[in-house]
N, C-alpha and C positions, 0 to 999 in steps of 0.2 A: 352508891349515886349522891350527887348533890343538885341542886336548884337554884340558881342565884337570881336575886332579883334585886338591881341597881336603883336609887333614890337620890333625890337633893339636887338634882340637877336645875338650870335656871338659866334667868339673866341676870347678868351682874357688870357695872361698870369697872371699867380698870383699876385697879389695886383694892378692889375690893375680895370678901370671903365665901366660899364655898364649903360645906363639908356633902361631903358623898358617903352614901352608906349603901353596904353590899350585903343583902341578908339573905341566909341559906337555910335551905331545908337539910335536914339529914342529921341523924346521930353521930356520926363518924367526923362534924366540918372539922373540930378539933385537928384533926389526922393532916389536914389539907394545905398548903402552901397557897396563896393567893395573891394574884397578881392585878393590880389596873394597868389598861392600856386605854390608847386611846385614839380618835380616827377623824381628823379634819378632812374637811370637803378635798377631794382631788389626790389626797395622800394617801400613803399607806399607813396601816395600822401600828403604832409604835408602841414601846412598854413606856412605863410612867413610872410603878414604885413597886414593890414585891414584898412579901411578908412571911414569914417562916411560920410553921404551925402553932409555936409555941409564941410568936412574936418575939423572939428573939434575937431574931435578923432582919433585917430590913436590906431594901436596896432603891435605889432612885435613880432615872435619866438625869444627865447633866443638866439637863434644862430645865426642871424644876428642885433640885437640891438647894434647901434651905428657904423653900417658899410652901413645898408640898410635904406634908408630913400621914404615914398609913401609921396603920394602929389597929389592933381585933379586941374583939369580946368574945373569949370562946362560950363563956356562960349565955351571950344571946346570938350566938351564931352569927354574929355582924364584925364588916370590916371594915372600917373608916378610912377616907384620905379628906383630910383638912387641906385645903385649899389656899392659899393666900398670896397678896399681893398678885392677884390675877390678871393675866396679859392679854391684849387680842390674840395673841398668837396660842395660847390655851383652848381657844374657842374649838370645841369637838366633839366626839359623842364618846361618851366614858363607859368601858367595858371594865366588871370585874370577870375574873377567871378563876378556877381551881385546879390545883393540881395534888393528887394524892401520895405526896409525899412529907417523910419526916426528914429527909436533908435540911441543913441551913443555909445550904448555898441558893442565892436568888437564882431562879429562871427566868431571862430577859426575851426567851424566846416561845413565839407561840405558841409554836408545836408542843411545846412542854407543860401546855394546861388543855386538859380536855373536857372542860366544861364552863359556860359562859353563859353571863344574861344577855338580855336583850340591848341594855346599853341604856345612859342617860344623857339627854344634851347639856351642853355646857357651853353659853355666849357670854362673852365677854364683849362689851363695847367700851370702845375707845372715847 
């Protein structure tokens, strides 16, 4: 099992950048795929980005392609989400989630992830 803790959220102006971190406990975190999801007020939670266990495969929602980058450092048990050119529409609570799989295919469905963090708020002011 793993426990996930997100950090790095905050208030930023439109066009700015933030880097979110997802720190995990557990010795086998390197065997987990990780996804970032977000939920804006009044909206469903949606997939943002995902990365395979090795970092060799990544995937992004169309709305963030070219602006967000997901990466991981398995030695530090941490996954990152670099967010650039932020827009007001990116305002949401961001969650990281983990899926114990060695598959390279990035899963976008929430149901594929069994472990979730508590979330970190990102607010983009226009």
